ZAMARGU-4260 file (C-alpha; in steps of 0.2 Angstrom, whole numbers, plus 5000, padded with zeros to 4 digits):
<rodrens>
0) 5221/4372/4011 | 5214/4365/4027 | 5195/4363/4027 | 5184/4368/4041 | 5180/4350/4045
5) 5199/4347/4047 | 5201/4361/4058 | 5187/4356/4069 | 5193/4338/4070 | 5210/4344/4075
10) 5202/4353/4089 | 5193/4338/4095 | 5208/4327/4094 | 5219/4340/4103 | 5207/4342/4117
15) 5204/4323/4119 | 5223/4321/4120 | 5223/4334/4135 | 5210/4324/4145 | 5194/4331/4139
20) 5180/4318/4140 | 5169/4328/4128 | 5173/4340/4115 | 5162/4352/4104 | 5169/4362/4090
25) 5158/4374/4081 | 5162/4385/4066 | 5149/4399/4066 | 5148/4414/4054 | 5135/4428/4054
30) 5134/4440/4039 | 5123/4455/4042 | 5118/4469/4030 | 5108/4483/4039 | 5099/4498/4033
35) 5091/4511/4045 | 5080/4526/4040 | 5071/4540/4049 | 5056/4549/4041 | 5059/4541/4024
40) 5078/4546/4024 | 5092/4533/4024 | 5103/4537/4039 | 5114/4522/4041 | 5120/4507/4030
45) 5132/4494/4037 | 5139/4477/4034 | 5146/4466/4048 | 5153/4449/4047 | 5157/4438/4063
50) 5166/4422/4059 | 5176/4410/4070 | 5176/4394/4080 | 5170/4391/4098 | 5177/4376/4107
55) 5169/4368/4123 | 5176/4354/4133 | 5172/4344/4148 | 5187/4340/4159 | 5186/4333/4177
60) 5168/4337/4178 | 5169/4355/4173 | 5166/4364/4157 | 5178/4376/4148 | 5174/4387/4133
65) 5186/4397/4122 | 5184/4405/4104 | 5195/4411/4090 | 5193/4421/4074 | 5209/4415/4068
70) 5205/4400/4057 | 5221/4391/4056 | 5229/4376/4065 | 5238/4388/4077 | 5222/4398/4081
75) 5212/4383/4084 | 5224/4374/4095 | 5227/4389/4105 | 5208/4390/4108 | 5208/4372/4113
80) 5222/4375/4126 | 5213/4389/4134 | 5196/4380/4135 | 5205/4365/4143 | 5215/4376/4155
85) 5199/4385/4160 | 5190/4368/4164 | 5204/4362/4174 | 5205/4378/4185 | 5186/4377/4188
90) 5185/4359/4192 | 5191/4361/4210 | 5177/4373/4213 | 5163/4362/4207 | 5151/4356/4221
95) 5147/4341/4210 | 5154/4336/4193 | 5144/4340/4177 | 5138/4325/4168 | 5133/4324/4150
100) 5115/4317/4147 | 5109/4308/4131 | 5104/4317/4115 | 5099/4312/4098 | 5113/4318/4088
105) 5114/4317/4069 | 5125/4319/4054 | 5116/4331/4043 | 5117/4345/4031 | 5102/4357/4028
110) 5098/4375/4023 | 5083/4386/4021 | 5078/4389/4003 | 5075/4407/3997 | 5063/4413/3983
115) 5070/4430/3980 | 5089/4432/3986 | 5095/4447/3995 | 5110/4450/3983 | 5098/4449/3968
120) 5086/4462/3975 | 5091/4480/3970 | 5096/4492/3984 | 5083/4505/3978 | 5069/4492/3981
125) 5074/4490/3999 | 5077/4509/4002 | 5060/4512/3993 | 5051/4504/4007 | 5056/4518/4019
130) 5051/4532/4007 | 5034/4523/4004 | 5031/4521/4023 | 5034/4539/4027 | 5024/4546/4013
135) 5009/4535/4015 | 5010/4535/4034 | 5008/4554/4034 | 4993/4553/4022 | 4983/4542/4033
140) 4987/4551/4050 | 4975/4566/4046 | 4970/4575/4062 | 4985/4570/4071 | 5003/4571/4066
145) 5015/4557/4062 | 5031/4564/4070 | 5043/4549/4068 | 5044/4534/4057 | 5060/4525/4061
150) 5064/4509/4052 | 5077/4495/4053 | 5080/4482/4039 | 5092/4468/4042 | 5097/4454/4031
155) 5107/4440/4039 | 5115/4423/4034 | 5120/4411/4048 | 5131/4397/4043 | 5137/4383/4056
160) 5147/4368/4055 | 5146/4358/4072 | 5157/4343/4076 | 5158/4333/4093 | 5169/4320/4100
165) 5154/4308/4100 | 5151/4309/4081 | 5139/4323/4078 | 5141/4332/4062 | 5129/4347/4058
170) 5131/4359/4043 | 5117/4372/4041 | 5114/4388/4032 | 5099/4399/4038 | 5096/4416/4029
175) 5084/4428/4039 | 5076/4444/4036 | 5071/4457/4050 | 5061/4473/4048 | 5057/4484/4063
180) 5048/4500/4065 | 5045/4513/4078 | 5032/4527/4075 | 5027/4541/4085 | 5010/4550/4082
185) 5005/4566/4092 | 4991/4578/4094 | 4992/4595/4104 | 4978/4591/4115 | 4977/4572/4115
190) 4995/4568/4118 | 5006/4555/4110 | 5005/4536/4105 | 5021/4526/4101 | 5022/4509/4093
195) 5037/4497/4091 | 5035/4481/4081 | 5046/4468/4073 | 5044/4457/4058 | 5056/4442/4056
200) 5058/4425/4047 | 5069/4413/4039 | 5070/4415/4020 | 5074/4429/4007 | 5067/4446/4002
205) 5050/4437/3997 | 5046/4439/4015 | 5043/4458/4013 | 5028/4454/4002 | 5022/4440/4013
210) 5021/4451/4028 | 5013/4465/4018 | 5025/4477/4027 | 5020/4493/4020 | 5001/4490/4020
215) 5001/4483/4038 | 5011/4498/4045 | 5002/4511/4036 | 4985/4503/4041 | 4991/4503/4059
220) 4997/4521/4058 | 4979/4526/4053 | 4971/4516/4067 | 4983/4522/4081 | 4979/4540/4076
225) 4961/4536/4079 | 4965/4528/4096 | 4974/4544/4101 | 4959/4555/4096 | 4944/4544/4100
230) 4949/4532/4114 | 4940/4533/4131 | 4944/4525/4148 | 4941/4506/4150 | 4927/4500/4161
235) 4930/4500/4180 | 4920/4485/4184 | 4925/4467/4180 | 4922/4463/4162 | 4926/4449/4150
240) 4942/4452/4141 | 4948/4446/4124 | 4967/4446/4123 | 4975/4448/4106 | 4987/4435/4099
245) 5002/4448/4100 | 5000/4449/4119 | 4996/4430/4121 | 5012/4426/4112 | 5022/4438/4123
250) 5014/4430/4138 | 5019/4413/4131 | 5037/4418/4129 | 5038/4427/4146 | 5027/4416/4158
255) 5030/4399/4150 | 5046/4399/4140 | 5058/4408/4152 | 5052/4399/4168 | 5054/4382/4158
260) 5072/4384/4154 | 5081/4371/4164 | 5096/4381/4168 | 5086/4395/4175 | 5076/4383/4186
265) 5093/4376/4192 | 5099/4394/4197 | 5111/4398/4183 | 5101/4414/4178 | 5098/4420/4196
270) 5111/4434/4196 | 5108/4439/4178 | 5090/4438/4172 | 5080/4431/4187 | 5073/4414/4193
275) 5058/4403/4189 | 5043/4399/4199 | 5045/4382/4193 | 5057/4371/4204 | 5064/4354/4201
280) 5052/4341/4203 | 5037/4352/4199 | 5032/4342/4183 | 5013/4340/4184 | 5011/4357/4194
285) 4994/4364/4189 | 4997/4381/4181 | 4980/4383/4172 | 4965/4374/4165 | 4963/4362/4150
290) 4965/4377/4137 | 4983/4381/4143 | 4995/4372/4132 | 5011/4381/4127 | 5023/4374/4114
295) 5041/4378/4109 | 5045/4372/4092 | 5061/4377/4082 | 5056/4366/4067 | 5042/4378/4060
300) 5047/4382/4042 | 5050/4400/4039 | 5050/4405/4057 | 5063/4417/4064 | 5068/4405/4077
305) 5070/4391/4065 | 5083/4377/4067 | 5083/4358/4065 | 5098/4354/4076 | 5104/4363/4091
310) 5122/4369/4094 | 5126/4353/4103 | 5122/4343/4087 | 5105/4337/4095 | 5090/4335/4084
315) 5077/4348/4088 | 5058/4344/4091 | 5042/4353/4097 | 5042/4354/4117 | 5026/4355/4127
320) 5030/4367/4141 | 5013/4367/4148 | 5000/4354/4143 | 4982/4356/4146 | 4986/4367/4161
325) 5000/4357/4169 | 5019/4359/4169 | 5024/4346/4156 | 5043/4347/4151 | 5057/4360/4152
330) 5069/4366/4139 | 5085/4356/4140 | 5103/4354/4134 | 5113/4339/4137 | 5120/4345/4154
335) 5103/4349/4162 | 5096/4333/4155 | 5108/4323/4165 | 5102/4333/4181 | 5084/4327/4177
340) 5088/4310/4171 | 5081/4313/4154 | 5087/4317/4137 | 5091/4334/4128 | 5077/4340/4118
345) 5088/4351/4107 | 5087/4368/4115 | 5105/4374/4116 | 5109/4389/4105 | 5124/4402/4104
350) 5122/4419/4097 | 5139/4418/4088 | 5156/4409/4088 | 5162/4419/4103 | 5147/4413/4114
355) 5144/4398/4123 | 5128/4387/4119 | 5115/4390/4132 | 5097/4385/4134 | 5086/4396/4123
360) 5068/4397/4116 | 5064/4396/4098 | 5046/4398/4093 | 5035/4398/4108 | 5016/4399/4107
365) 4999/4395/4115 | 4990/4382/4104 | 4975/4388/4095 | 4957/4383/4098 | 4941/4381/4088
370) 4932/4398/4087 | 4932/4412/4074 | 4935/4429/4081 | 4917/4433/4078 | 4911/4418/4088
375) 4923/4423/4103 | 4914/4440/4105 | 4896/4437/4099 | 4890/4432/4117 | 4900/4446/4126
380) 4888/4459/4133 | 4901/4471/4139 | 4920/4468/4138 | 4936/4474/4131 | 4947/4468/4117
385) 4966/4472/4119 | 4974/4469/4102 | 4992/4475/4105 | 5003/4482/4119 | 5014/4497/4121
390) 5023/4491/4137 | 5024/4476/4149 | 5034/4470/4164 | 5035/4454/4173 | 5044/4449/4190
395) 5060/4439/4192 | 5051/4422/4194 | 5039/4425/4180 | 5024/4425/4191 | 5016/4442/4192
400) 5015/4452/4176 | 5007/4468/4168 | 5003/4473/4151 | 4997/4490/4145 | 4986/4490/4129
405) 4989/4501/4114 | 4976/4496/4101 | 4960/4491/4111 | 4942/4491/4109 | 4926/4491/4119
410) 4914/4476/4116 | 4895/4479/4118 | 4883/4466/4113 | 4895/4456/4103 | 4902/4470/4093
415) 4917/4482/4093 | 4911/4499/4099 | 4925/4511/4098 | 4942/4513/4106 | 4948/4511/4124
420) 4963/4520/4130 | 4978/4512/4140 | 4969/4497/4148 | 4980/4488/4160 | 4980/4469/4161
425) 4988/4464/4178 | 4988/4446/4184 | 4998/4431/4189 | 5004/4418/4177 | 4992/4405/4185
430) 4977/4418/4184 | 4980/4420/4166 | 4981/4402/4161 | 4967/4397/4173 | 4955/4411/4166
435) 4955/4405/4147 | 4938/4400/4142 | 4940/4400/4123 | 4953/4402/4110 | 4952/4407/4091
440) 4957/4396/4077 | 4970/4408/4071 | 4988/4405/4076 | 4999/4421/4073 | 5017/4424/4076
445) 5027/4439/4080 | 5046/4442/4079 | 5058/4447/4093 | 5076/4445/4099 | 5077/4436/4116
450) 5091/4441/4128 | 5099/4430/4140 | 5116/4426/4148 | 5131/4435/4154 | 5139/4441/4143
455) 5122/4444/4135 | 5116/4434/4120 | 5102/4439/4109 | 5094/4426/4097 | 5080/4427/4085
460) 5063/4420/4091 | 5045/4420/4087 | 5031/4421/4100 | 5013/4418/4096 | 4996/4412/4099
465) 4977/4414/4095 | 4966/4427/4102 | 4961/4421/4119 | 4945/4425/4129 | 4946/4427/4148
470) 4933/4426/4161 | 4928/4442/4170 | 4943/4452/4176 | 4945/4470/4182 | 4956/4480/4171
475) 4967/4495/4177 | 4971/4510/4167 | 4988/4518/4164 | 4991/4537/4164 | 4993/4546/4148
</rodrens>
């Protein structure tokens, strides 16, 4: 029987014989098991397997990509021919030929270890999470009513074998667990609050205990019921604002990660997901003060966006997108690296075998500071702490942004004094990163699925940061 490596080597040999100066062959398998529940009742169970090979070639300065789910000599060779034909057709349309920049490729095998495997965890234990959440959630939401508790549980195992014509060989296995919830709490006179949140990481079922899934969600249900019943309008005058790590992480992802994608900077994303305020040659641009450092790091153990080598076979590493307030480096694959006369920093990812590797974030965060939470608020005479959000938006260039708080508190004389309803933080990217006066020691991460590309690709990521203290700013208020 022909091995996967033999099939991929055949792809490389065939494409090279047809004139390709670079060939990348990637076996990619995603195995998903999903459970969904509403109000404690299981409503859906499914298993999905995506398995195949993607082939990318560089011919006459143009890229061609094709994929197949037929894992045979004939299927692989047909994909190669389609990839080469596509590249040749497009080469005449290129304003300038694509070049391949350097990258630290490797020959390596790695996998994420698990403590409690998915297959050895009884199904009843997984479904029991849904029942317990619904039962305990209704108990803590007393004067209001827990109307909806929707839950999604997804186990996935991602396997890859990547070979290139330049000698890269990467074989990896990454199991991941995802748990998402959406809850709706209502009151006849006070209205409705809604919360959507996701947990995610690499590992096995042991992550459920590590995340304290049931306890965390039930505790939040009780808190949000109080927000609905007790919260008052935010101050109208400028006040000091403490921004919670969840919002800080989202800001890092949206206003540092996306605008630092080199393909977006060069215009590839313009018709699909927008542009970037960062332009080529803006390294060193002052975007904030000395507290504004944002890192993207796929090598964090246990992270949702974890990988050690990207889909071009390049070694991954932490990237400093903003460093002490300055634009420092971008996210690169080997092709954008050539445009910048630098080397790839291992940022190419594909969602599945049928998707082309494109520049993606992994785990993006604002670096922590030196303060405890208590120290951050102890000298605030009058301010607001916005812990979580219920909605947000940002413009196409990732410059103007708006976040509506969900769980938020009034701060008076260094203490939390009741809830604030629907505070709005609306500011520019530069205003946020220039207004940071202090950061907590605690670095927390939050899971998400980042969308990009056409056709769209969704990949697992973390975003995170510490709690961040801003200088005085005027908050808005959202209706509701």
